[in-house]
C-alpha positions in Angstrom: -92.4 106.2 -97.5 -89.6 106.9 -100.2 -89.3 103.1 -100.8 -93.0 102.5 -100.7 -93.2 105.1 -103.4 -90.2 103.8 -105.2 -92.0 100.4 -105.1 -95.2 102.0 -106.5 -93.9 103.8 -109.6 -91.7 100.8 -110.5 -95.2 98.9 -110.3 -96.7 101.7 -112.4 -93.9 101.3 -115.1 -94.5 97.9 -115.5 -98.2 98.7 -116.2 -97.2 101.5 -118.5 -95.3 98.9 -120.5 -98.3 96.4 -120.9 -100.1 99.3 -122.1 -97.8 100.1 -124.8 -96.5 97.2 -125.9 -99.6 96.0 -128.0 -101.2 99.1 -128.6 -101.7 97.8 -132.3 -103.9 99.9 -134.5 -104.7 96.9 -136.7 -106.4 94.7 -135.2 -109.6 95.8 -136.0 -108.7 95.1 -139.9 -106.3 92.3 -139.5 -108.0 90.3 -141.7 -109.0 93.1 -144.7 -105.6 94.4 -144.4 -104.4 90.6 -145.4 -107.2 89.9 -147.7 -108.3 93.5 -149.5 -104.8 95.5 -149.3 -102.4 92.3 -149.5 -104.5 90.4 -151.7 -103.7 87.2 -149.9 -106.2 84.0 -149.0 -107.0 82.8 -145.3 -104.8 79.8 -146.2 -101.8 82.1 -147.3 -102.6 83.8 -144.2 -102.3 81.2 -142.1 -99.2 79.8 -143.7 -97.8 83.1 -142.5 -98.8 82.5 -138.8 -97.1 79.5 -139.0 -93.9 81.1 -140.4 -94.2 83.5 -137.9 -94.6 80.5 -135.1 -91.8 78.8 -136.3 -89.3 81.7 -135.7 -90.9 82.5 -132.1 -90.4 78.3 -131.3 -86.9 78.5 -132.7 -86.4 81.9 -130.6 -88.0 81.7 -127.8 -85.6 79.8 -125.5 -82.1 81.5 -126.6 -84.2 85.0 -126.3 -85.4 84.0 -122.8 -82.3 82.8 -121.8 -80.7 86.2 -123.1 -83.7 88.0 -120.7 -82.3 85.7 -117.9 -78.1 86.6 -118.7 -78.3 90.2 -119.6 -81.6 91.6 -118.0 -85.2 91.5 -118.3 -85.6 95.2 -119.0 -82.9 95.3 -122.1 -84.7 92.6 -123.2 -88.5 93.9 -123.2 -86.9 97.4 -124.8 -85.2 96.0 -127.8 -88.2 93.4 -128.3 -90.4 96.2 -128.5 -88.3 98.1 -130.7 -88.1 95.8 -133.3 -91.5 95.0 -133.5 -91.7 98.7 -133.9 -89.6 98.5 -137.2 -91.9 95.2 -138.2 -94.8 97.5 -138.5 -93.1 99.8 -140.7 -91.8 96.7 -142.9 -95.5 95.4 -143.0 -97.2 98.2 -144.0 -94.6 99.4 -147.0 -95.3 97.3 -149.7 -98.3 94.6 -150.3 -95.8 91.8 -151.5 -95.7 88.4 -149.6 -91.8 88.6 -149.5 -92.3 91.7 -147.5 -94.7 90.2 -145.6 -92.4 87.2 -144.7 -89.7 89.6 -143.4 -92.0 91.5 -141.5 -93.1 88.4 -139.5 -89.7 87.0 -139.1 -89.0 90.9 -137.4 -92.2 90.3 -135.3 -91.5 86.6 -134.0 -87.8 87.6 -133.1 -89.5 91.1 -131.2 -92.1 88.8 -129.5 -89.7 86.0 -128.3 -87.2 88.8 -126.7 -90.6 90.3 -124.8 -92.4 86.7 -124.2 -91.8 85.6 -120.7 -89.3 88.6 -119.7 -91.8 90.9 -119.3 -94.0 88.8 -117.0 -90.6 87.1 -115.1 -89.7 91.2 -114.7 -92.8 92.1 -113.1 -92.8 88.7 -110.7 -89.2 89.5 -109.6 -90.2 93.1 -108.7 -93.0 91.6 -106.7 -90.7 89.1 -105.1 -88.0 91.9 -104.0 -90.8 93.8 -102.6 -92.1 90.7 -100.6 -95.0 90.6 -102.4 -95.1 87.6 -104.8 -98.3 85.9 -102.7 -100.1 88.9 -104.7 -99.2 87.6 -108.3 -102.1 86.2 -109.6 -103.9 89.4 -108.9 -101.2 92.2 -110.0 -100.3 90.0 -113.0 -103.8 90.2 -114.0 -103.9 93.7 -113.3 -100.9 94.2 -115.9 -102.7 92.2 -118.2 -106.0 94.4 -117.9 -103.8 97.3 -119.0 -102.0 95.1 -121.9 -106.1 94.7 -122.9 -106.9 97.8 -122.5 -104.0 99.5 -124.8 -105.7 97.0 -127.1 -109.2 97.9 -126.7 -108.4 101.7 -127.1 -106.2 101.1 -130.4 -109.0 98.9 -131.9 -111.5 101.6 -132.8 -108.9 104.6 -133.1 -107.4 102.0 -136.0 -110.6 101.6 -137.8 -110.6 105.4 -138.3 -107.5 105.7 -139.4 -107.7 102.7 -142.0 -111.1 104.3 -143.2 -109.6 107.8 -143.5 -105.9 106.7 -144.8 -106.2 103.1 -146.3 -106.2 99.5 -144.7 -102.5 99.6 -144.5 -102.0 102.9 -142.5 -103.0 101.4 -138.9 -99.6 99.1 -139.3 -97.5 102.5 -140.4 -99.0 104.3 -137.3 -98.6 101.3 -135.0 -94.7 102.2 -134.7 -95.3 104.9 -132.5 -96.7 103.5 -129.4 -94.0 100.5 -129.8 -91.5 102.9 -129.9 -92.9 104.3 -126.9 -93.3 100.9 -124.9 -89.3 100.4 -125.9 -88.9 103.5 -123.8 -90.9 102.7 -120.9 -89.2 99.1 -120.7 -85.6 100.8 -120.6 -86.9 102.8 -117.4 -87.9 100.1 -115.6 -85.4 99.1 -112.8 -84.3 95.4 -112.6 -84.9 93.9 -109.3 -81.9 92.9 -107.2 -83.6 89.9 -106.8 -82.7 88.6 -110.2 -79.2 89.6 -110.4 -78.2 88.0 -107.6 -79.9 84.6 -108.6 -78.6 84.7 -111.8 -74.9 85.6 -112.1 -73.3 82.5 -112.2 -75.0 80.1 -114.4 -73.8 80.1 -118.0 -76.1 80.8 -121.0 -76.7 76.9 -121.9 -76.8 75.7 -118.2 -79.7 78.9 -117.8 -81.5 76.8 -120.9 -80.9 73.5 -119.6 -81.9 74.0 -116.3 -85.4 75.9 -117.9 -86.3 72.4 -119.4 -85.5 70.5 -116.5 -88.2 72.1 -114.8 -90.6 71.4 -117.1 -89.7 68.0 -117.3 -89.2 67.3 -113.6 -92.3 69.4 -111.9 -95.6 67.5 -112.6 -98.0 70.4 -111.8 -95.9 72.8 -113.9 -96.1 70.2 -117.0 -100.0 69.7 -116.4 -100.5 73.6 -116.5 -98.5 73.5 -119.6 -100.6 71.2 -121.4 -103.7 72.7 -120.4 -102.5 76.1 -121.4 -101.4 75.0 -125.2 -104.3 72.9 -125.9 -106.8 75.7 -125.2 -104.8 78.5 -125.9 -104.6 77.4 -129.1 -107.9 77.1 -129.8 -109.0 80.3 -128.3 -106.2 82.0 -130.8 -108.2 81.3 -133.5 -111.2 83.4 -132.3 -109.1 86.7 -133.5 -108.9 85.1 -137.0 -112.5 83.8 -137.3 -114.5 86.6 -135.9 -114.2 89.0 -138.4 -114.6 86.5 -141.3 -118.1 85.9 -139.4 -119.0 89.2 -139.6 -117.8 89.4 -143.2 -120.4 86.6 -144.1 -123.7 87.7 -142.0 -123.2 91.1 -143.8 -122.2 93.2 -140.8 -120.1 96.3 -142.4 -116.6 97.0 -141.8 -117.1 99.9 -139.4 -118.3 97.8 -136.8 -115.5 95.5 -136.7 -113.5 97.5 -134.3 -116.2 98.0 -131.8 -116.6 94.3 -131.6 -113.3 93.6 -131.2 -113.2 96.1 -128.4 -116.1 94.2 -126.7 -113.8 91.1 -126.8 -111.2 92.9 -125.2 -113.5 94.2 -122.8 -114.4 90.7 -121.5 -110.9 89.8 -121.3 -110.3 92.7 -119.3 -113.3 92.0 -117.0 -112.0 88.4 -116.4 -108.5 88.9 -116.0 -108.8 91.6 -113.4 -110.9 89.3 -111.6 -109.7 85.9 -111.2 -110.1 85.6 -107.7 -114.1 85.9 -108.0 -114.0 83.4 -110.9 -112.5 80.8 -108.6 -115.1 81.5 -105.8 -117.7 81.1 -108.4 -116.5 77.8 -110.0 -115.6 77.0 -106.5 -111.9 76.5 -106.8 -108.8 77.4 -109.5 -108.8 73.6 -110.9 -113.0 73.6 -111.2 -112.4 77.2 -112.9 -109.9 75.6 -115.3 -112.1 72.8 -116.3 -115.1 75.0 -117.3 -113.4 77.4 -118.4 -112.5 75.2 -121.4 -116.0 73.7 -121.8 -117.3 77.1 -122.2 -114.3 77.5 -124.8 -115.9 74.9 -126.8 -119.2 75.2 -126.5 -119.0 78.8 -127.6 -117.4 77.6 -130.7 -119.5 74.7 -131.1 -122.4 77.0 -130.9 -121.6 79.7 -133.4 -120.3 76.9 -136.0 -123.9 75.1 -136.0 -125.7 79.0 -135.9 -123.7 81.6 -137.5 -125.7 84.6 -136.1 -124.7 88.2 -135.1 -126.3 86.9 -131.4 -124.1 83.8 -131.5 -120.8 85.5 -132.9 -120.9 88.3 -129.9 -121.1 85.3 -127.3 -118.3 83.9 -129.3 -116.3 86.7 -129.0 -116.9 87.3 -125.1 -116.7 83.8 -124.2 -114.4 82.0 -126.5 -112.6 85.4 -126.2 -112.6 86.4 -123.0 -112.5 83.3 -121.1 -110.0 81.2 -123.5 -107.7 83.7 -124.6 -107.2 84.9 -120.2 -106.9 81.1 -119.0 -103.2 81.8 -120.6 -102.6 84.3 -118.1 -104.3 82.7 -115.4 -101.8 79.7 -115.9 -99.3 81.5 -115.9 -99.5 83.3 -112.5 -100.4 79.4 -111.3 -97.0 78.6 -112.6 -94.7 81.2 -111.2 -94.9 79.8 -107.8 -93.4 76.6 -108.8 -90.1 78.1 -111.1 -86.7 79.5 -109.7 -86.1 83.1 -110.1 -82.5 82.7 -112.2 -84.8 80.0 -114.6 -88.3 82.3 -114.6 -87.9 83.8 -118.3 -86.6 80.6 -119.7 -89.3 78.6 -118.4 -92.4 80.9 -119.3 -90.4 80.8 -122.4 -90.6 77.4 -122.5 -94.5 77.5 -122.6 -94.7 79.8 -124.9 -92.7 78.1 -127.1 -94.5 74.8 -126.7 -97.8 76.7 -127.7 -96.5 78.1 -130.7 -95.2 74.8 -132.2 -98.7 73.8 -131.7 -99.7 76.5 -133.7 -96.8 76.1 -136.2 -99.0 72.5 -137.4 -102.6 74.0 -136.8 -102.2 76.9 -138.9 -101.8 75.5 -142.6 -104.6 72.6 -141.5 -107.3 75.6 -140.3 -106.6 77.8 -142.9 -107.8 74.9 -145.8 -110.3 73.9 -143.7 -111.5 77.8 -143.3 -111.2 77.9 -147.1 -113.1 75.0 -147.6 -116.3 75.6 -145.0 -115.5 78.2 -142.6 -118.0 76.4 -140.2 -116.1 73.1 -140.2 -113.0 75.2 -139.0 -114.7 76.1 -136.1 -116.2 73.0 -135.3 -112.9 71.1 -135.5 -110.7 74.2 -133.7 -113.6 74.1 -131.0 -113.0 70.3 -129.8 -109.4 71.3 -128.8 -110.2 72.5 -125.3 -111.7 68.8 -124.8 -108.6 67.8 -125.1 -107.5 68.9 -121.7 -109.2 66.4 -120.1 -108.0 63.5 -121.6 -104.5 64.6 -121.0 -104.6 65.6 -117.6 -106.2 61.9 -116.9 -103.0 60.3 -118.6 -100.7 62.8 -116.5 -102.7 61.8 -113.2 -102.2 58.4 -114.1 -98.5 58.5 -114.9 -97.6 60.4 -111.9 -99.8 57.5 -109.8 -97.3 55.0 -111.4 -94.1 56.7 -110.6 -95.7 56.8 -106.8 -96.4 53.0 -107.1 -93.0 51.9 -108.3 -90.8 54.3 -105.7 
């Protein structure tokens, strides 16, 4: 009974960390923060995001290897601490140079957390002999994560209205520091320590890339994740300008953000039901990509309050949570000692795509928001073409063998 309680306590600490790690008060006023308080254009905003993505790309593998070497709990705790410092810098002075520094700190903190938190939870399950429940429990952890963002968004709107648009940034440092303390309190699973003690730093990095290169199924999941996740990412940046253009007051932005997160929580908590509805995991991946595209195209052709809400629910709820679903599937094909590194590799590739896309999308959105929505909405359809190419390539290799 004592061991069972310890296992339950460890899981709940992981859930608590997931809840606090992105308890961001600023999410509902993100675009107004940049354009009104910061005084910059959408192009400049997306250039900042490219700067952030570039640094995450540079730091993903080294920080993933560090997590595999020194322990995931130390990596996620340090990451949350750095993110807490980043929001304090961001909300201090409305200067572009300050924003660049803050985004670098955000990138360093994010890279330390990315992959390590999910790897820590999966290894906890493996140590408890519950890895077959990974899809359910990782989905539940993501639900706690989304619940934290959902609760923070409306509060952030109130803080911004009373104390200024930069106040939610400054206030967000408190939950991020709480997350750091919780992260340090999570026990490191022995299963990780035993498997990771011998390889050197660069061996871990090399082995992580090798898994992506040699595992066709893992590679296909990564390609699928990168394309659809890159598209769904822009929901966060498009829905607030859409609401502004159709005349919705800023007061309601937090509630729309909460609606999107509610959809994400509902879907990420019921991946098994989604598989049953669509017939299989493969068909769910196919249809979720199609639905994400349809939501983008619909709001591009007919921007209205109803289509914006559908856009937020479908492209946000389904499109964004696909990355979590794919991560849960990929976990089963990765060795424990390389898990954080491989997951960081996947996130790194996703970020690299955004480094390239962000300036283009920002320029297009300043010219025509509807055109930007239309073009970004076509990205998920690329999964079908690339999946077919991967299948043909794998088939040709088998024939040659």
